[in-house]
C-alpha positions as CSV (number, residue, x, y, z in Angstrom):
1,X,-127.0,27.1,12.0
2,X,-124.2,29.0,13.9
3,X,-124.1,26.4,16.6
4,X,-124.0,23.6,14.3
5,X,-121.1,25.3,12.5
6,X,-119.2,25.7,15.9
7,X,-120.0,22.0,16.7
8,X,-118.4,20.9,13.4
9,X,-115.2,22.8,14.0
10,X,-115.1,21.5,17.5
11,X,-115.3,18.0,16.0
12,X,-112.5,18.3,13.5
13,X,-110.3,20.0,16.1
14,X,-111.1,17.1,18.3
15,X,-110.2,14.5,15.7
16,X,-107.2,16.4,14.6
17,X,-105.8,16.2,17.9
18,X,-106.6,12.5,18.1
19,X,-104.7,12.0,14.8
20,X,-101.7,13.9,16.2
21,X,-101.7,11.8,19.3
22,X,-101.8,8.7,17.4
23,X,-98.6,9.8,15.4
24,X,-96.9,10.9,18.7
25,X,-97.9,7.4,20.5
26,X,-96.4,5.5,17.3
27,X,-93.2,7.2,17.3
28,X,-92.7,6.6,21.0
29,X,-93.8,3.2,20.6
30,X,-91.6,2.5,17.7
31,X,-88.6,4.2,19.7
32,X,-89.6,1.5,22.6
33,X,-89.4,-1.3,20.1
34,X,-86.1,-0.2,18.9
35,X,-84.9,-0.1,22.6
36,X,-86.3,-3.6,23.2
37,X,-85.0,-5.2,20.2
38,X,-81.4,-3.7,20.8
39,X,-81.6,-4.9,24.5
40,X,-83.0,-8.1,23.4
41,X,-80.1,-8.8,21.0
42,X,-77.5,-7.8,23.8
43,X,-79.1,-10.1,26.6
44,X,-79.2,-13.1,23.9
45,X,-75.5,-12.5,23.1
46,X,-74.5,-12.4,26.9
47,X,-76.3,-15.7,27.6
48,X,-74.7,-17.3,24.6
49,X,-71.3,-16.3,26.1
50,X,-72.3,-17.2,29.5
51,X,-74.5,-20.4,29.2
52,X,-74.2,-21.1,33.0
53,X,-76.7,-18.3,33.3
54,X,-79.3,-21.1,32.7
55,X,-78.9,-22.1,36.2
56,X,-80.2,-19.0,37.6
57,X,-83.4,-19.3,35.6
58,X,-85.5,-20.5,38.4
59,X,-84.4,-17.6,40.8
60,X,-85.2,-15.0,37.9
61,X,-88.7,-16.5,37.6
62,X,-89.0,-15.7,41.4
63,X,-88.2,-12.5,41.0
64,X,-90.1,-11.6,38.1
65,X,-93.3,-13.0,39.7
66,X,-92.5,-11.1,43.0
67,X,-92.1,-7.9,41.5
68,X,-95.5,-8.2,39.5
69,X,-96.9,-9.1,42.9
70,X,-95.4,-6.3,44.8
71,X,-95.8,-3.5,42.2
72,X,-97.6,-4.6,39.1
73,X,-101.2,-4.3,40.1
74,X,-103.1,-5.5,37.2
75,X,-100.3,-5.4,34.6
76,X,-99.6,-9.1,35.4
77,X,-102.8,-9.8,33.0
78,X,-100.7,-8.6,30.1
79,X,-102.4,-8.9,26.7
80,X,-105.8,-10.3,28.2
81,X,-106.1,-6.9,29.8
82,X,-105.5,-5.0,26.6
83,X,-108.0,-7.0,24.5
84,X,-110.7,-6.7,27.3
85,X,-110.0,-2.8,27.3
86,X,-110.3,-2.7,23.7
87,X,-114.1,-3.9,24.1
88,X,-115.2,-2.1,27.2
89,X,-112.7,0.9,27.6
90,X,-112.8,0.8,31.4
91,X,-109.5,2.4,32.0
92,X,-107.9,-0.4,33.8
93,X,-104.3,-0.5,31.9
94,X,-101.6,1.0,34.1
95,X,-98.7,2.8,32.5
96,X,-96.3,0.7,34.6
97,X,-97.2,-2.2,32.4
98,X,-94.7,-1.1,29.7
99,X,-91.4,-0.9,31.9
100,X,-92.6,-4.1,33.7
101,X,-93.1,-6.2,30.8
102,X,-90.0,-4.9,29.0
103,X,-87.7,-5.7,31.8
104,X,-89.3,-9.1,32.7
105,X,-89.0,-10.0,29.1
106,X,-85.4,-9.2,28.9
107,X,-84.8,-11.2,32.1
108,X,-86.6,-14.2,30.7
109,X,-84.3,-14.2,27.7
110,X,-81.2,-13.5,29.6
111,X,-81.6,-16.4,31.8
112,X,-82.7,-18.9,29.0
113,X,-86.5,-18.8,28.9
114,X,-88.3,-19.8,25.6
115,X,-90.4,-16.9,24.7
116,X,-91.0,-14.2,22.0
117,X,-91.5,-10.6,21.7
118,X,-94.8,-9.6,20.2
119,X,-96.5,-9.6,23.6
120,X,-94.0,-7.3,25.0
121,X,-94.3,-5.0,22.0
122,X,-98.2,-4.9,21.9
123,X,-98.3,-4.5,25.9
124,X,-95.8,-1.5,25.6
125,X,-97.8,-0.1,22.6
126,X,-101.1,-0.7,24.4
127,X,-100.1,0.6,27.9
128,X,-98.6,3.9,26.3
129,X,-101.6,4.5,24.2
130,X,-103.9,4.0,27.2
131,X,-101.8,6.5,29.4
132,X,-101.9,9.0,26.7
133,X,-105.9,8.6,26.6
134,X,-106.0,9.4,30.1
135,X,-103.6,12.4,29.9
136,X,-105.6,14.1,27.3
137,X,-109.1,12.9,28.5
138,X,-110.1,11.4,25.1
139,X,-113.7,10.2,24.5
140,X,-114.2,6.3,24.7
141,X,-114.5,5.8,21.0
142,X,-111.2,7.7,20.6
143,X,-109.6,5.6,23.4
144,X,-110.4,2.7,21.5
145,X,-108.9,3.8,18.4
146,X,-105.7,5.0,20.0
147,X,-105.4,1.6,22.0
148,X,-105.8,-0.3,18.8
149,X,-103.3,2.1,17.0
150,X,-100.8,1.4,20.2
151,X,-101.3,-2.3,19.4
152,X,-100.7,-2.0,15.7
153,X,-97.6,0.2,16.1
154,X,-96.1,-2.3,18.7
155,X,-96.6,-5.3,16.3
156,X,-95.6,-3.4,13.1
157,X,-92.4,-2.0,14.5
158,X,-91.1,-5.2,16.4
159,X,-91.4,-7.4,13.2
160,X,-91.0,-4.7,10.7
161,X,-94.3,-5.6,9.1
162,X,-96.5,-2.5,9.1
163,X,-99.3,-4.1,7.1
164,X,-99.5,-7.2,9.1
165,X,-99.4,-4.9,12.3
166,X,-102.5,-3.1,11.4
167,X,-104.6,-6.1,10.2
168,X,-103.4,-7.9,13.4
169,X,-104.7,-5.0,15.8
170,X,-108.2,-5.6,14.2
171,X,-108.2,-9.4,13.7
172,X,-106.8,-10.6,17.1
173,X,-109.4,-8.9,19.5
174,X,-112.2,-10.4,17.5
175,X,-114.6,-10.0,14.6
176,X,-116.5,-7.1,16.0
177,X,-113.6,-4.7,15.1
178,X,-113.7,-5.2,11.6
179,X,-114.6,-1.6,10.8
180,X,-113.3,0.1,7.4
181,X,-112.9,3.3,9.2
182,X,-110.2,2.0,11.5
183,X,-108.0,0.6,8.8
184,X,-106.6,4.2,7.8
185,X,-105.5,5.2,11.5
186,X,-104.2,1.8,12.2
187,X,-102.1,1.7,9.0
188,X,-100.9,5.2,9.9
189,X,-99.9,4.2,13.2
190,X,-98.1,0.8,12.2
191,X,-96.2,2.5,9.5
192,X,-95.1,5.4,11.7
193,X,-94.2,3.2,14.6
194,X,-92.2,0.9,12.0
195,X,-90.2,4.0,10.6
196,X,-89.5,5.4,14.1
197,X,-88.1,1.9,14.8
198,X,-85.9,2.1,11.6
199,X,-84.6,5.6,12.3
200,X,-82.7,4.2,15.4
201,X,-80.8,1.9,13.1
202,X,-82.5,-1.5,13.9
203,X,-82.2,-4.1,11.3
204,X,-84.9,-6.7,11.1
205,X,-84.4,-10.3,10.4
206,X,-83.9,-10.8,6.4
207,X,-86.0,-13.6,5.5
208,X,-85.9,-12.7,1.8
209,X,-82.7,-14.4,1.5
210,X,-84.2,-17.8,2.6
211,X,-84.7,-19.1,-0.9
212,X,-88.2,-18.0,-1.3
213,X,-87.6,-15.6,-4.3
214,X,-89.0,-18.1,-7.0
215,X,-92.1,-16.9,-8.6
216,X,-94.7,-19.2,-6.8
217,X,-97.2,-18.6,-9.8
218,X,-95.1,-20.1,-12.1
219,X,-94.6,-23.2,-9.9
220,X,-98.6,-23.9,-9.2
221,X,-99.8,-27.3,-10.2
222,X,-102.2,-29.5,-8.9
223,X,-99.9,-32.0,-7.0
224,X,-98.1,-28.9,-5.5
225,X,-101.6,-27.5,-4.2
226,X,-102.5,-30.9,-2.8
227,X,-99.1,-31.2,-1.1
228,X,-99.6,-27.6,0.5
229,X,-103.1,-28.4,1.6
230,X,-102.0,-31.5,3.4
231,X,-99.1,-29.4,5.0
232,X,-101.5,-26.8,6.0
233,X,-103.8,-29.4,7.8
234,X,-100.5,-30.4,9.7
235,X,-99.7,-26.8,10.6
236,X,-103.3,-26.4,11.8
237,X,-103.0,-29.2,14.0
238,X,-99.9,-28.1,15.4
239,X,-101.2,-24.8,16.3
240,X,-104.4,-26.5,17.8
241,X,-101.8,-28.8,19.9
242,X,-100.0,-25.9,21.0
243,X,-103.2,-24.0,22.5
244,X,-104.2,-27.0,24.2
245,X,-100.9,-27.6,25.7
246,X,-100.9,-23.8,26.8
247,X,-104.2,-24.1,28.4
248,X,-103.2,-27.3,30.2
249,X,-100.1,-25.9,31.2
250,X,-101.7,-22.8,32.8
251,X,-104.4,-25.0,34.5
252,X,-101.6,-27.3,35.9
253,X,-99.7,-24.4,37.6
254,X,-102.9,-23.0,38.7
255,X,-104.3,-26.2,40.6
256,X,-104.6,-26.3,44.2
257,X,-103.6,-22.5,44.6
258,X,-100.0,-23.2,43.9
259,X,-97.9,-20.3,45.2
260,X,-97.0,-18.3,42.1
261,X,-93.3,-17.8,43.4
262,X,-93.0,-21.7,43.8
263,X,-94.7,-22.2,40.2
264,X,-92.1,-19.7,38.6
265,X,-89.3,-21.7,40.6
266,X,-90.3,-25.1,39.6
267,X,-91.0,-23.9,35.9
268,X,-87.3,-22.5,35.7
269,X,-86.2,-26.0,37.0
270,X,-88.4,-27.9,34.3
271,X,-86.8,-25.7,31.7
272,X,-83.4,-26.8,32.7
273,X,-84.7,-30.6,32.9
274,X,-85.9,-30.0,29.4
275,X,-82.5,-28.9,28.1
276,X,-80.8,-32.1,29.8
277,X,-83.6,-34.3,28.2
278,X,-83.3,-32.9,24.6
279,X,-79.5,-32.5,24.9
280,X,-79.6,-29.1,23.3
281,X,-79.9,-25.5,24.2
282,X,-81.4,-24.6,20.7
283,X,-84.9,-24.2,22.1
284,X,-83.8,-21.5,24.6
285,X,-84.7,-17.9,23.9
286,X,-86.3,-16.7,20.5
287,X,-84.5,-19.2,18.3
288,X,-84.3,-17.0,15.1
289,X,-80.7,-17.7,14.5
290,X,-78.5,-20.6,16.2
291,X,-76.0,-19.6,19.1
292,X,-73.9,-22.5,18.2
293,X,-72.4,-24.0,14.8
294,X,-75.0,-26.5,13.2
295,X,-77.8,-25.6,15.7
296,X,-81.5,-25.6,14.9
297,X,-82.9,-22.4,14.4
298,X,-85.8,-20.5,12.2
299,X,-83.3,-19.5,9.6
300,X,-81.6,-23.0,9.4
301,X,-84.9,-24.6,8.8
302,X,-85.1,-23.1,5.5
303,X,-82.2,-25.4,4.4
304,X,-82.2,-29.3,4.0
305,X,-81.1,-30.8,7.3
306,X,-81.7,-27.5,9.2
307,X,-84.4,-29.0,11.8
308,X,-84.3,-32.4,13.4
309,X,-87.6,-34.6,13.4
310,X,-88.9,-33.6,16.9
311,X,-87.5,-29.9,17.0
312,X,-90.9,-28.4,16.6
313,X,-92.3,-30.4,19.6
314,X,-89.3,-29.5,21.5
315,X,-89.7,-25.8,21.1
316,X,-93.4,-26.2,22.0
317,X,-92.6,-27.8,25.3
318,X,-90.1,-25.2,26.1
319,X,-92.3,-22.3,25.3
320,X,-95.5,-23.7,27.2
321,X,-93.5,-24.4,30.5
322,X,-91.7,-21.1,30.3
323,X,-94.8,-19.1,29.7
324,X,-97.3,-20.9,31.8
325,X,-95.0,-20.8,34.9
326,X,-95.1,-17.2,35.0
327,X,-92.2,-16.0,32.8
328,X,-92.9,-13.0,30.5
329,X,-92.6,-12.6,26.6
330,X,-94.6,-13.2,23.7
331,X,-95.6,-16.4,21.7
332,X,-95.2,-15.4,18.0
333,X,-91.6,-16.1,17.5
334,X,-91.7,-19.6,19.1
335,X,-94.8,-20.4,16.9
336,X,-92.6,-19.2,13.9
337,X,-89.8,-21.8,15.2
338,X,-92.4,-24.4,15.6
339,X,-93.9,-23.8,12.1
340,X,-90.5,-23.5,10.3
341,X,-89.1,-26.6,11.9
342,X,-92.2,-28.6,11.3
343,X,-92.3,-27.4,7.6
344,X,-88.7,-28.6,7.2
345,X,-89.5,-32.0,8.4
346,X,-92.7,-32.5,6.2
347,X,-90.7,-31.1,3.2
348,X,-88.0,-33.6,3.7
349,X,-90.5,-36.4,4.1
350,X,-92.4,-35.9,1.1
351,X,-89.8,-34.5,-1.2
352,X,-91.2,-30.9,-1.4
353,X,-89.2,-27.5,-1.6
354,X,-87.9,-27.1,2.0
355,X,-87.9,-23.4,1.8
356,X,-91.4,-23.2,0.8
357,X,-92.7,-25.5,3.5
358,X,-90.5,-23.7,6.0
359,X,-91.9,-20.4,5.1
360,X,-95.4,-21.7,5.0
361,X,-95.2,-23.3,8.4
362,X,-93.6,-20.1,9.7
363,X,-96.7,-18.1,9.1
364,X,-99.5,-20.8,9.1
365,X,-98.9,-22.2,12.6
366,X,-99.1,-18.8,14.0
367,X,-102.3,-18.0,12.1
368,X,-103.7,-21.3,13.5
369,X,-102.8,-20.6,17.1
370,X,-103.9,-16.9,17.0
371,X,-106.9,-17.1,14.7
372,X,-105.3,-14.4,12.5
373,X,-105.2,-15.7,8.8
374,X,-105.3,-12.4,7.0
375,X,-102.7,-10.8,9.2
376,X,-100.2,-13.8,8.7
377,X,-100.9,-13.8,4.8
378,X,-100.0,-10.2,4.8
379,X,-97.0,-11.2,7.2
380,X,-95.8,-13.8,4.7
381,X,-95.9,-11.0,1.9
382,X,-93.8,-8.7,3.9
383,X,-91.1,-11.0,5.1
384,X,-91.1,-13.2,2.2
385,X,-92.1,-11.1,-0.8
386,X,-95.3,-11.4,-3.0
387,X,-94.0,-14.4,-5.0
388,X,-96.0,-17.0,-3.2
389,X,-98.8,-15.1,-1.9
390,X,-101.5,-17.4,-3.3
391,X,-100.1,-20.2,-1.4
392,X,-99.4,-18.2,1.7
393,X,-103.2,-17.3,1.8
394,X,-104.4,-21.0,1.2
395,X,-102.2,-22.3,3.8
396,X,-102.9,-19.8,6.5
397,X,-106.8,-20.1,6.0
398,X,-106.9,-23.7,5.7
399,X,-104.6,-23.9,8.9
400,X,-107.0,-21.8,10.9
401,X,-110.0,-24.0,9.6
402,X,-108.1,-27.0,11.0
403,X,-107.0,-25.6,14.4
404,X,-110.2,-25.8,16.4
405,X,-112.1,-22.8,17.8
406,X,-109.8,-22.0,20.7
407,X,-106.7,-19.8,20.2
408,X,-104.1,-18.3,22.2
409,X,-106.7,-15.3,22.5
410,X,-109.3,-17.0,24.1
411,X,-113.0,-16.5,23.1
412,X,-115.0,-14.5,25.6
413,X,-118.8,-14.5,26.1
414,X,-119.6,-11.7,23.8
415,X,-117.4,-13.0,20.8
416,X,-114.4,-10.9,21.4
417,X,-110.9,-12.6,21.8
418,X,-108.7,-12.1,24.9
419,X,-105.4,-13.7,26.0
420,X,-105.9,-16.6,27.9
């Protein structure tokens, strides 16, 4: 009986220590996200003031790839390595992944690559959590929880969406992680990371001023539901096209053992050529706001005339070329751009509310590409409000159903998802 009581006390102390480590990691990850977001804003403004930096993009790609080859070890596998580690806990995530991906992503944006930020935040969170797991010699089950909490804190803090961050950490790596006992620590980590980021004075993009303040339940009608369903199918097909192009781009650059340095150089050249072909720099960088008057951006897509007919396809091409050729960054914000601009085009063509379709496209294309419909529904609720939650859920789940089996997190042999 005494031995059992001692064992229980030891177990409680063990899990209390794990809980404290989760909060500590979340605070550090939220602070890292704040540093990243502030730096990202700085380099974006610097690029806008010096557009000639785009000409150095091929050389920047060569430098990024060379640094990863020289000192990166397996950090170059990025999010794929994180999701594999969630399932097998083989202690392969190097701590250097955090500074490497942070600096490489900033370099990508500084010189004009089209990329996002969630991949960076998730990799920073995961690598810091893995480092803490090693330092404190946690058990494998605790390592898995801490790693998932790092992913949740990274996603929740970089977008200011803690509910979506927690669910994304369970949904993205695969269905096998849908365990009720994980939700509480993931929510704690995501919220703590979010508040730690806000404590540094970071202000996230305000999407609630985009015109989606009308109560969607008063607007529900059979014609509207039918139009939303048709739009969701289009968003699902757009997500499917993005995934196919991403896989094709990776296969193209890796064929015949192309030298990675040459691949990055040619990728940078292709981005420059795409700028010339499109006649616009609107598709470089994040694309949340336009860096020129009258330009296309995510926010402009919520207004009539805020996107051109093929804006969504141009952004898709820019992003696929940038990321498949070796530059670093995430894919979520470019998917936001693709969805919002496509929604604008569909609404204009069908006479539906532009702001509703742009908002729905923003979350539904991401849901289709990542196979995370619940996280994206919560994302819509957090950034737009609860007024159109039913339409958000309908759009995200239907888009996923129409997007095929493959996603930006490829399905592995045991059913778990890893980044392709």
